MIMARKOL-270695 format. One record per residue (C-alpha): x, y, z; residue in three letters. Coordinates in steps of 0.5 Angstrom, whole numbers, plus 500, padded with zeros to 3 digits. Last residue first. Layout:
BEGIN
XYZALA
...
***
This chain:
BEGIN
877083501PHE
872078500LEU
874071498PHE
868067495ASN
869060495LYS
867054490ASN
871056485PRO
874062486LEU
871069485TYR
874076487PHE
872081491SER
872088492ASN
875089485ASN
878096483LYS
880099489LYS
880092492PRO
886090488ASN
887083488LEU
884081482LEU
888087478GLN
895083481ARG
893077477PHE
892081471GLU
899085472MET
903078474LEU
900075467GLU
903082464ARG
910081468ASP
910074465ALA
909076458GLN
914081458ASP
919077461LYS
918072456SER
914065459PHE
918059460HIS
912057464TYR
917055470VAL
923059470ARG
919066467GLN
913064472LEU
918064477ILE
921070476ASP
914074475SER
913071482LEU
918075485ASN
914082485ASP
909078489LEU
912079496ARG
908075500GLY
913070503LYS
915069495LEU
919063497SER
912059500ASP
910059492ILE
916056490GLU
916051496GLU
908049494ASP
910048487ASP
908052481ILE
905048475GLN
898050477ASP
899057475TRP
892060476ASN
889056481LEU
896055485LYS
896063485ILE
889063487LEU
891059493GLU
897063495ARG
893069495ILE
887066500GLU
893064505PRO
897070504TRP
890075506LYS
892074514SER
900075513TYR
899082510SER
901082503TYR
907086501ASN
906091495ARG
908090488PHE
913095485MET
***
C-alpha cells in the first residue's frame, strides 16, 4: 500500500513521525525501516486507535510526504523540501 522511502529521506520522515506522534519511541520508529504501512499497527498499539482511525491518521501523514500534491512541508524551525 505504501511505498518504501529512500534512505536519504528517512531522517526527515522519522523526525516528522516523532513530531506527530510523540508517544512512539525511537525503537518503534526504527522498526519501520522506511515502511510506513507498519506505522498503522504502531498507532493502534500506542494510542489505542481503532484500525480505521490509525489508517486515517496515516493517510493524512502520507499526504504530507507526497511530493506530487505538496512540494514541501513545514517543521517548526526547519523546512524540508522534497
